[in-house]
C-alpha positions in Angstrom: -93.4 -95.9 84.6 -91.9 -98.2 87.3 -93.9 -99.0 90.3 -92.4 -97.4 93.4 -94.1 -99.8 95.7 -93.0 -102.9 93.9 -89.5 -102.3 92.6 -87.5 -100.1 94.9 -84.5 -101.5 96.8 -86.0 -100.1 100.0 -89.1 -102.2 99.6 -87.1 -105.3 98.5 -85.1 -105.3 101.7 -88.3 -105.6 103.7 -88.9 -108.9 102.0 -85.5 -110.3 102.6 -83.7 -109.3 99.4 -80.0 -108.5 99.9 -78.9 -104.9 99.4 -75.3 -103.9 98.8 -74.9 -100.6 100.6 -71.4 -100.3 99.4 -72.7 -99.9 95.9 -75.9 -97.8 96.1 -75.6 -97.0 92.4 -76.6 -100.6 91.6 -80.0 -100.3 93.3 -83.2 -100.1 91.3 -83.8 -96.4 90.5 -86.8 -94.7 92.0 -89.6 -93.6 89.7 -88.9 -89.9 90.4 -85.2 -90.5 89.5 -86.3 -92.1 86.2 -88.5 -89.1 85.6 -85.7 -86.6 86.1 -83.4 -88.7 83.9 -86.0 -88.7 81.1 -86.4 -84.9 81.4 -82.7 -84.4 81.1 -82.6 -86.3 77.8 -85.3 -84.2 76.1 -84.2 -81.7 73.5 -85.5 -78.1 73.7 -89.2 -78.0 73.0 -89.4 -81.8 73.0 -92.3 -83.4 74.9 -93.3 -86.9 75.9 -96.5 -88.8 75.8 -97.4 -91.2 78.7 -99.4 -94.3 78.6 -100.6 -95.6 82.0 -102.2 -99.1 82.2 -102.0 -99.4 86.0 -102.5 -97.4 89.2 -101.5 -93.7 88.8 -99.2 -93.6 91.9 -96.0 -92.7 90.1 -97.6 -90.0 87.9 -99.3 -88.4 90.9 -96.0 -88.2 92.7 -94.4 -86.6 89.6 -97.3 -84.0 89.4 -96.9 -83.2 93.1 -93.2 -83.0 93.2 -92.4 -81.3 89.9 -94.4 -78.2 89.2 -93.0 -78.0 85.6 -94.0 -81.6 84.7 -96.9 -80.5 82.5 -94.6 -78.4 80.4 -92.8 -81.5 79.1 -95.8 -83.9 79.0 -97.7 -83.6 75.7 -100.5 -85.9 76.9 -101.4 -88.8 79.1 -103.4 -91.8 78.1 -105.0 -93.6 81.1 -106.4 -97.1 80.8 -108.8 -97.1 83.7 -111.9 -95.7 85.2 -115.5 -96.8 84.9 -118.3 -94.3 84.2 -121.6 -95.9 85.1 -124.2 -95.9 82.3 -127.9 -96.0 82.4 -127.8 -99.8 82.8 -125.6 -99.6 85.9 -123.0 -101.9 84.4 -120.7 -103.1 87.2 -117.0 -102.5 87.5 -114.2 -105.1 87.8 -112.8 -104.9 91.3 -113.0 -108.7 91.7 -111.1 -108.7 95.0 -113.7 -106.6 96.8 -117.2 -107.9 95.9 -118.9 -105.0 97.8 -117.3 -102.5 95.5 -119.6 -102.9 92.6 -118.8 -100.0 90.3 -115.1 -99.0 90.5 -112.4 -100.0 88.0 -109.4 -101.8 89.3 -106.6 -99.4 88.5 -108.5 -96.5 90.1 -109.4 -98.6 93.1 -105.8 -99.5 93.8 -104.8 -95.9 94.4 -107.8 -93.7 94.3 -106.1 -90.6 95.8 -103.4 -90.8 93.1 -106.0 -91.1 90.4 -107.9 -88.1 91.8 -104.6 -86.1 91.9 -103.8 -86.8 88.2 -107.4 -86.2 86.9 -107.5 -82.9 88.7 -104.2 -81.8 87.4 -103.5 -79.6 84.3 -102.4 -82.5 82.2 -104.0 -83.2 78.9 -105.7 -86.6 79.7 -107.5 -89.1 77.6 -109.3 -91.7 79.6 -109.9 -95.2 78.2 -112.6 -96.5 80.5 -113.8 -100.0 81.3 -116.7 -99.8 78.8 -114.2 -99.2 76.0 -111.9 -101.9 77.3 -114.7 -104.4 77.3 -115.4 -103.7 73.7 -111.9 -104.8 72.9 -112.0 -107.8 75.2 -112.9 -110.6 72.8 -110.2 -113.3 72.9 -111.8 -115.1 70.0 -111.8 -112.0 67.7 -108.3 -111.1 68.6 -106.9 -114.6 68.1 -108.7 -114.8 64.7 -107.2 -111.5 63.7 -103.5 -112.3 64.5 -103.4 -116.0 63.6 -102.4 -115.4 60.0 -99.7 -112.8 60.7 -96.2 -114.1 59.9 -93.8 -112.4 62.2 -92.2 -113.7 65.5 -94.1 -111.0 67.4 -97.5 -112.2 66.1 -96.6 -115.8 66.9 -95.6 -114.9 70.4 -98.8 -112.8 71.0 -101.0 -115.5 69.6 -99.4 -118.1 71.9 -99.7 -115.8 74.9 -103.3 -114.9 74.3 -104.2 -118.5 73.7 -102.7 -119.4 77.1 -104.6 -116.6 78.8 -107.8 -117.6 77.1 -107.3 -121.3 78.1 -106.7 -120.3 81.7 -109.8 -118.2 81.8 -111.9 -121.1 80.4 -110.6 -123.8 82.7 -109.9 -122.1 86.0 -112.2 -119.9 88.0 -109.2 -118.1 89.6 -108.3 -116.8 86.1 -111.8 -115.5 85.1 -110.5 -111.9 85.0 -107.9 -112.6 82.3 -109.7 -110.3 79.8 -108.5 -107.4 81.9 -105.2 -107.6 80.1 -106.9 -107.1 76.7 -107.8 -103.6 77.9 -104.1 -102.8 78.4 -103.5 -103.8 74.8 -106.3 -101.4 73.7 -104.4 -98.6 75.4 -101.2 -99.3 73.5 -103.0 -99.6 70.1 -105.1 -96.6 70.7 -102.0 -94.5 71.5 -100.7 -95.2 68.0 -103.8 -95.9 65.9 -106.5 -93.9 67.7 -107.3 -91.8 64.6 -107.7 -95.0 62.5 -110.4 -96.8 64.5 -113.3 -94.4 64.1 -113.0 -93.1 67.7 -115.6 -91.1 69.5 -114.4 -88.8 72.3 -116.4 -86.7 74.8 -115.1 -84.1 77.2 -116.2 -84.9 80.8 -115.4 -83.3 84.2 -114.2 -86.6 85.7 -113.2 -87.2 89.4 -112.5 -90.2 91.6 -113.9 -91.0 95.1 -110.9 -91.3 97.5 -110.3 -91.7 101.2 -113.7 -93.3 101.7 -114.7 -96.9 102.3 -113.5 -99.9 100.2 -117.0 -100.3 98.9 -116.9 -97.0 96.9 -113.1 -96.1 96.8 -112.0 -95.7 93.2 -115.5 -94.9 91.9 -115.3 -92.7 88.8 -117.8 -89.9 88.9 -118.8 -87.0 86.6 -118.2 -84.0 88.8 -119.1 -80.6 87.4 -116.9 -79.0 90.1 -113.8 -80.7 88.7 -111.5 -78.0 87.3 -110.1 -80.2 84.5 -112.0 -81.7 81.6 -110.9 -85.1 80.5 -111.3 -86.6 77.1 -113.2 -89.9 77.4 -113.1 -92.6 74.8 -116.8 -93.5 74.5 -116.8 -95.6 71.3 -114.7 -97.0 68.5 -114.9 -99.5 65.6 -113.9 -102.8 67.2 -113.6 -104.6 63.9 -111.1 -102.0 62.7 -109.3 -102.1 66.0 -108.7 -105.9 65.7 -107.5 -105.3 62.1 -105.0 -102.7 63.3 -103.7 -105.0 65.9 -103.1 -107.7 63.3 -101.6 -105.3 60.8 -99.1 -103.8 63.4 -98.0 -107.3 64.6 -97.7 -108.6 61.0 -95.6 -105.7 59.7 -92.3 -107.3 58.7 -90.6 -104.0 58.4 -91.2 -103.4 62.1 -90.4 -107.0 63.1 -87.2 -107.9 65.0 -84.3 -108.9 62.9 -83.8 -111.9 65.1 -86.8 -113.7 66.5 -85.2 -115.0 69.7 -82.2 -116.6 71.4 -82.6 -119.9 69.5 -82.2 -118.2 66.2 -79.2 -116.2 67.5 -77.6 -119.4 68.8 -78.1 -121.0 65.4 -76.3 -118.1 63.7 -73.4 -118.3 66.2 -73.1 -122.1 65.5 -73.0 -121.7 61.7 -69.7 -121.0 59.9 -69.7 -117.5 58.2 -70.5 -117.5 54.5 -68.4 -116.2 51.7 -65.3 -115.5 53.8 -62.5 -114.4 51.5 -58.9 -115.3 52.0 
């Protein structure tokens, strides 16, 4: 889903970006417009699955504006939330030190998160505890280093760069957050193959309070909607699945990049008959 706050033409103008009002069709579409377009493309009885790895602003707006949204959404996978354990493990809102136990995605728009979690959608929550189990740069780099596809090479270089930044610069100490987003994508496809353990919990979010507790994930027995929470999985099998997916040559791009395409264009065609 596109971020309404970040990408709309209306917001861009506020920051000095030009806007051609003579051609409004060229502007960046709003998230709700994208949603309506997607719905129109669905065949009868066809449904979609949504993976969210950021704030739930757009999905909340869809839920509030389209009463029939749940009829075409098969399920929602939310990378976010932090359910405190008996050890009082802290969250990851590194921008607000006083907020010790919230998770960043929920903190950025807690009211939207609460709206979505209290909706009738079928939601699977991938909380911070699960994300941290998949947040080993070393294990992930070891897993993908032997794969022989352009995608695996790109991912290895990108992860190596993020890891290097985390090791050398304090401003990048939070780089492992992005590994949690990778877990969401892999779990969406390979969840049944990583020995997952799910629990149903009545989860809610603290919203419209103070910054020190906004975004806090709580187990609230008064919540009308039960959410499936990923509480555990086999991390070794997870890393293997990442490597296997990236190393699958049948799923790999036919052309690895622009350099290869340019080389093809520069070479004379072979076996050209007269």
